[in-house]
Chimera marker file (.cmm) of the C-alpha trace (Angstrom):
<marker_set name="trace">
<marker id="1" x="148.818" y="73.560" z="39.605" r="1" g="1" b="0" radius="0.5"/>
<marker id="2" x="151.002" y="72.829" z="42.587" r="1" g="1" b="0" radius="0.5"/>
<marker id="3" x="151.614" y="74.432" z="45.926" r="1" g="1" b="0" radius="0.5"/>
<marker id="4" x="154.906" y="74.158" z="47.757" r="1" g="1" b="0" radius="0.5"/>
<marker id="5" x="155.495" y="75.218" z="51.332" r="1" g="1" b="0" radius="0.5"/>
<marker id="6" x="158.375" y="74.673" z="53.712" r="1" g="1" b="0" radius="0.5"/>
<marker id="7" x="158.765" y="75.446" z="57.373" r="1" g="1" b="0" radius="0.5"/>
<marker id="8" x="161.086" y="74.774" z="60.290" r="1" g="1" b="0" radius="0.5"/>
<marker id="9" x="159.796" y="73.257" z="63.511" r="1" g="1" b="0" radius="0.5"/>
<marker id="10" x="161.681" y="73.752" z="66.772" r="1" g="1" b="0" radius="0.5"/>
<marker id="11" x="164.143" y="70.896" z="67.437" r="1" g="1" b="0" radius="0.5"/>
<marker id="12" x="163.321" y="69.299" z="64.139" r="1" g="1" b="0" radius="0.5"/>
<marker id="13" x="164.678" y="69.171" z="60.646" r="1" g="1" b="0" radius="0.5"/>
<marker id="14" x="162.915" y="71.222" z="58.043" r="1" g="1" b="0" radius="0.5"/>
<marker id="15" x="160.020" y="69.638" z="56.303" r="1" g="1" b="0" radius="0.5"/>
<marker id="16" x="158.472" y="70.507" z="53.037" r="1" g="1" b="0" radius="0.5"/>
<marker id="17" x="155.045" y="69.794" z="51.729" r="1" g="1" b="0" radius="0.5"/>
<marker id="18" x="154.035" y="69.677" z="48.142" r="1" g="1" b="0" radius="0.5"/>
<marker id="19" x="150.424" y="69.401" z="47.202" r="1" g="1" b="0" radius="0.5"/>
<marker id="20" x="149.848" y="68.555" z="43.583" r="1" g="1" b="0" radius="0.5"/>
<marker id="21" x="146.537" y="69.493" z="42.142" r="1" g="1" b="0" radius="0.5"/>
<marker id="22" x="145.471" y="68.114" z="38.823" r="1" g="1" b="0" radius="0.5"/>
<marker id="23" x="143.835" y="71.220" z="37.524" r="1" g="1" b="0" radius="0.5"/>
<marker id="24" x="144.401" y="72.231" z="33.971" r="1" g="1" b="0" radius="0.5"/>
<marker id="25" x="142.862" y="75.252" z="32.356" r="1" g="1" b="0" radius="0.5"/>
<marker id="26" x="143.414" y="73.620" z="28.970" r="1" g="1" b="0" radius="0.5"/>
<marker id="27" x="141.493" y="70.534" z="30.141" r="1" g="1" b="0" radius="0.5"/>
<marker id="28" x="138.673" y="72.732" z="31.397" r="1" g="1" b="0" radius="0.5"/>
<marker id="29" x="138.547" y="74.641" z="28.118" r="1" g="1" b="0" radius="0.5"/>
<marker id="30" x="138.450" y="71.445" z="26.072" r="1" g="1" b="0" radius="0.5"/>
<marker id="31" x="135.981" y="69.424" z="28.133" r="1" g="1" b="0" radius="0.5"/>
<marker id="32" x="133.725" y="71.908" z="29.883" r="1" g="1" b="0" radius="0.5"/>
<marker id="33" x="131.467" y="74.665" z="28.636" r="1" g="1" b="0" radius="0.5"/>
<marker id="34" x="132.237" y="78.297" z="29.507" r="1" g="1" b="0" radius="0.5"/>
<marker id="35" x="130.391" y="78.442" z="32.837" r="1" g="1" b="0" radius="0.5"/>
<marker id="36" x="131.669" y="75.030" z="34.004" r="1" g="1" b="0" radius="0.5"/>
<marker id="37" x="135.209" y="76.038" z="33.054" r="1" g="1" b="0" radius="0.5"/>
<marker id="38" x="134.977" y="79.207" z="35.173" r="1" g="1" b="0" radius="0.5"/>
<marker id="39" x="133.564" y="77.263" z="38.135" r="1" g="1" b="0" radius="0.5"/>
<marker id="40" x="136.266" y="74.593" z="37.792" r="1" g="1" b="0" radius="0.5"/>
<marker id="41" x="139.013" y="77.223" z="37.842" r="1" g="1" b="0" radius="0.5"/>
<marker id="42" x="137.444" y="79.143" z="40.740" r="1" g="1" b="0" radius="0.5"/>
<marker id="43" x="136.994" y="75.972" z="42.818" r="1" g="1" b="0" radius="0.5"/>
<marker id="44" x="140.560" y="74.739" z="42.263" r="1" g="1" b="0" radius="0.5"/>
<marker id="45" x="142.113" y="78.114" z="43.068" r="1" g="1" b="0" radius="0.5"/>
<marker id="46" x="139.963" y="78.376" z="46.215" r="1" g="1" b="0" radius="0.5"/>
<marker id="47" x="141.087" y="74.895" z="47.256" r="1" g="1" b="0" radius="0.5"/>
<marker id="48" x="144.715" y="75.829" z="46.603" r="1" g="1" b="0" radius="0.5"/>
<marker id="49" x="144.336" y="78.912" z="48.801" r="1" g="1" b="0" radius="0.5"/>
<marker id="50" x="142.784" y="76.927" z="51.665" r="1" g="1" b="0" radius="0.5"/>
<marker id="51" x="145.458" y="74.231" z="51.476" r="1" g="1" b="0" radius="0.5"/>
<marker id="52" x="148.171" y="76.884" z="51.615" r="1" g="1" b="0" radius="0.5"/>
<marker id="53" x="146.556" y="78.438" z="54.705" r="1" g="1" b="0" radius="0.5"/>
<marker id="54" x="146.288" y="75.020" z="56.354" r="1" g="1" b="0" radius="0.5"/>
<marker id="55" x="149.952" y="74.230" z="55.686" r="1" g="1" b="0" radius="0.5"/>
<marker id="56" x="151.084" y="77.613" z="56.992" r="1" g="1" b="0" radius="0.5"/>
<marker id="57" x="148.861" y="77.342" z="60.083" r="1" g="1" b="0" radius="0.5"/>
<marker id="58" x="150.250" y="73.906" z="60.917" r="1" g="1" b="0" radius="0.5"/>
<marker id="59" x="153.765" y="75.333" z="60.895" r="1" g="1" b="0" radius="0.5"/>
<marker id="60" x="152.960" y="77.957" z="63.540" r="1" g="1" b="0" radius="0.5"/>
<link id1="1" id2="2" r="1" g="1" b="0" radius="0.2"/>
<link id1="2" id2="3" r="1" g="1" b="0" radius="0.2"/>
<link id1="3" id2="4" r="1" g="1" b="0" radius="0.2"/>
<link id1="4" id2="5" r="1" g="1" b="0" radius="0.2"/>
<link id1="5" id2="6" r="1" g="1" b="0" radius="0.2"/>
<link id1="6" id2="7" r="1" g="1" b="0" radius="0.2"/>
<link id1="7" id2="8" r="1" g="1" b="0" radius="0.2"/>
<link id1="8" id2="9" r="1" g="1" b="0" radius="0.2"/>
<link id1="9" id2="10" r="1" g="1" b="0" radius="0.2"/>
<link id1="10" id2="11" r="1" g="1" b="0" radius="0.2"/>
<link id1="11" id2="12" r="1" g="1" b="0" radius="0.2"/>
<link id1="12" id2="13" r="1" g="1" b="0" radius="0.2"/>
<link id1="13" id2="14" r="1" g="1" b="0" radius="0.2"/>
<link id1="14" id2="15" r="1" g="1" b="0" radius="0.2"/>
<link id1="15" id2="16" r="1" g="1" b="0" radius="0.2"/>
<link id1="16" id2="17" r="1" g="1" b="0" radius="0.2"/>
<link id1="17" id2="18" r="1" g="1" b="0" radius="0.2"/>
<link id1="18" id2="19" r="1" g="1" b="0" radius="0.2"/>
<link id1="19" id2="20" r="1" g="1" b="0" radius="0.2"/>
<link id1="20" id2="21" r="1" g="1" b="0" radius="0.2"/>
<link id1="21" id2="22" r="1" g="1" b="0" radius="0.2"/>
<link id1="22" id2="23" r="1" g="1" b="0" radius="0.2"/>
<link id1="23" id2="24" r="1" g="1" b="0" radius="0.2"/>
<link id1="24" id2="25" r="1" g="1" b="0" radius="0.2"/>
<link id1="25" id2="26" r="1" g="1" b="0" radius="0.2"/>
<link id1="26" id2="27" r="1" g="1" b="0" radius="0.2"/>
<link id1="27" id2="28" r="1" g="1" b="0" radius="0.2"/>
<link id1="28" id2="29" r="1" g="1" b="0" radius="0.2"/>
<link id1="29" id2="30" r="1" g="1" b="0" radius="0.2"/>
<link id1="30" id2="31" r="1" g="1" b="0" radius="0.2"/>
<link id1="31" id2="32" r="1" g="1" b="0" radius="0.2"/>
<link id1="32" id2="33" r="1" g="1" b="0" radius="0.2"/>
<link id1="33" id2="34" r="1" g="1" b="0" radius="0.2"/>
<link id1="34" id2="35" r="1" g="1" b="0" radius="0.2"/>
<link id1="35" id2="36" r="1" g="1" b="0" radius="0.2"/>
<link id1="36" id2="37" r="1" g="1" b="0" radius="0.2"/>
<link id1="37" id2="38" r="1" g="1" b="0" radius="0.2"/>
<link id1="38" id2="39" r="1" g="1" b="0" radius="0.2"/>
<link id1="39" id2="40" r="1" g="1" b="0" radius="0.2"/>
<link id1="40" id2="41" r="1" g="1" b="0" radius="0.2"/>
<link id1="41" id2="42" r="1" g="1" b="0" radius="0.2"/>
<link id1="42" id2="43" r="1" g="1" b="0" radius="0.2"/>
<link id1="43" id2="44" r="1" g="1" b="0" radius="0.2"/>
<link id1="44" id2="45" r="1" g="1" b="0" radius="0.2"/>
<link id1="45" id2="46" r="1" g="1" b="0" radius="0.2"/>
<link id1="46" id2="47" r="1" g="1" b="0" radius="0.2"/>
<link id1="47" id2="48" r="1" g="1" b="0" radius="0.2"/>
<link id1="48" id2="49" r="1" g="1" b="0" radius="0.2"/>
<link id1="49" id2="50" r="1" g="1" b="0" radius="0.2"/>
<link id1="50" id2="51" r="1" g="1" b="0" radius="0.2"/>
<link id1="51" id2="52" r="1" g="1" b="0" radius="0.2"/>
<link id1="52" id2="53" r="1" g="1" b="0" radius="0.2"/>
<link id1="53" id2="54" r="1" g="1" b="0" radius="0.2"/>
<link id1="54" id2="55" r="1" g="1" b="0" radius="0.2"/>
<link id1="55" id2="56" r="1" g="1" b="0" radius="0.2"/>
<link id1="56" id2="57" r="1" g="1" b="0" radius="0.2"/>
<link id1="57" id2="58" r="1" g="1" b="0" radius="0.2"/>
<link id1="58" id2="59" r="1" g="1" b="0" radius="0.2"/>
<link id1="59" id2="60" r="1" g="1" b="0" radius="0.2"/>
</marker_set>
């Protein structure tokens, strides 16, 4: 899973951020039981959402 965001700051060149998250549903399915797999997926997607919000907020 990866998140990419780009923004333009006043009087500055554009910058882009890429946050790579090592989160694989296949890995979770192979190495975790059903409940752990669901929690793993939920936690990584929640983290991805919060990182996206942080990146967008820092560009404001």
